[in-house]
N, C-alpha and C positions, 0 to 999 in steps of 0.2 A: 504494500500500500504506500503510495507516495503522498507526501504532505502538500497541501495546497499552498500556492504562493500568496503572499499578502496582496491586497488590492493595490494597484499602481496609484501614485499621487498625481500622475499626469496621463490619464487615459484619453486617447484619441483613436477610436476604432475607424478603420478604413475598409471599405468593401473592395474585394479583389476584382469584381466584375460588375460594372465597368469601372476602370480606374479613373480617378479624378483627372480632368482635362489639363489643368494648369498646376502650378506648384501648390502644395498643401502648406499652409502657414499654421504653425502651432505657437501660440502665445500663452504662457502660464498666467493664471489668475493669481491675485494675492494669496488666497488660501492654498493653492497648489504650490506656489513658491515657498510659503512657510512650511508646508509638509516636506518639500524637497530639501529645504535647509535642515530640517530635523533628520531626515533620512541620511544625508551625507555629512552630518556633523559640522554644519556651517553656521556662522553667525546670522546670515541672511542670504537669500537669493533675491536680489533687487529687481532683476529683469531676466527673462528667458524667452527667446524667440528663435524659432527654427523655420526655415523655408526649404521644403523638400520636394523634389520632382520624382514622380513614380513612373517606371517604365516596365511594361510586361516583357519578360524574357522567357525563354524555354525553361519551364520548371521552376521559375522564380519570379519575384518582383524586385527590381532594383530600385533602391531609394538613394538619391544623391542630393546634396545641398549643403547648407551651412547652419551651424548653431551659434548664436550669439547670446552671451549671458554676462551679467554683472553680479558678482557675489562678494560677500564679506567672509573671508577665510581666516581661521586661526593660524597664527604664526607657529611653525614647528618648534621654535625656540622659546618665545615669550608667552605664547598662548593668546596674545592679543589679536583681535580681528583687524584685518586690513583689506582694502579693496583690491579685487582681482577682476580683470576683464578676460573673458574666454571667447575666442573666435576659432571654432573647430569645424573641420569638414565632416559631413555625414556621408557615409558610403556603406550601405547595408544591402543585404539580400534577404528577402523574406521567402522562406521555402516551406511548402505545405508539409506537415508532419508525415513522415514515411517516405518523402521524396528525395531525401538527402542520399548521396552516393555512399554505399557502405565503405567503411574504412578498412584498409588492408591491415592485417595483423602485424606485419613486420615494419613497414615503413610508409609514411604519408608524405607526399610532396604537395605543398600548398601553392596555389596560384592566386593571383589577385582576386578573382571572383570567388574563391573558396573561403575567404576571411569574412568575419563579421556576419555570419549567417544566423538568422533567427527563425525558428520554426513557428508555424501557426497552424491551427486546426479550424476547419470550417470555411466560411466565406468572408471572414474579416480577420484583420490583424491589428495589433495595437501599436501604431506609429508613435504615440505619445510616450509610452514606456520605453521604446527604443531611443527616443530623444533624451529621456531622463537618464538612461544608462550611458548614453554618449556623454552627457554632462558629468556623470560620476567618474567616468574614465578620464575626462579632461582635467580633473582637479588634481593638482600636484600635492601629494600628501606631505612633502618635505619643504613646501614653500616657506620662505622666510620673509617676514614683514620688515618694515623700515626700522624697528627698534630691536632687531635680533642681536646686533652687535653689543648694544648696551645691556641687554639681558644676559648675554654670555659673560660680559665683563663683570657684571654684578654677581653672577653665580661663580665666578672664578674659573670659567671655562675658556680655554684658549683655542684658537684655530690652529690647524696643523702648520708648523713652521714658526709659530709665535711662542715666545717665552715670557713669563712674568716673574717678577720678584727678584730679590737680591741674590738668591742662589743661582737663578738663571743667568743674571748678569755676570756673576763670578765664573760660572761654567763657560759662558760665551767668551770672557776674557782669557781663560785658560786655553780655549780652543784656538784663539788667534796666535798664541805663543807657540 
């Protein structure tokens, strides 16, 4: 028995037939942005907009476009939120469940069209959740804010190659001799 996935914070169901004629625009509401911020451990998602074109391909639907977001992300060093702008390409393939090519047991060679595949069942797929996942993958978990160096110094943490204190100065003087 498999566990059900929690509901998506950014659901945008798209019918597979007929596909939308022009680009699909996904813009998150304030409630959706707040839920996404909680999901990804962010201070805030201030804006999120994606424009995605859909193209029917043999056995798949190709989704290409761009994701733009403005977030408040915690600094990996100080923990303080700082603003980050995300501009990320979207390039996905939606494949009907059971239509993926079976993987070889020994070796798999990936090609550009094989990456970022998302399975769906039925006559619709969730483009909004795919955009949310794209946002999650675009967030740098080790991003440092503008006060990172001050937080390091206050904690007595030095960057590689830096030395602090009188003992470090003494050792540096001995190394010169």
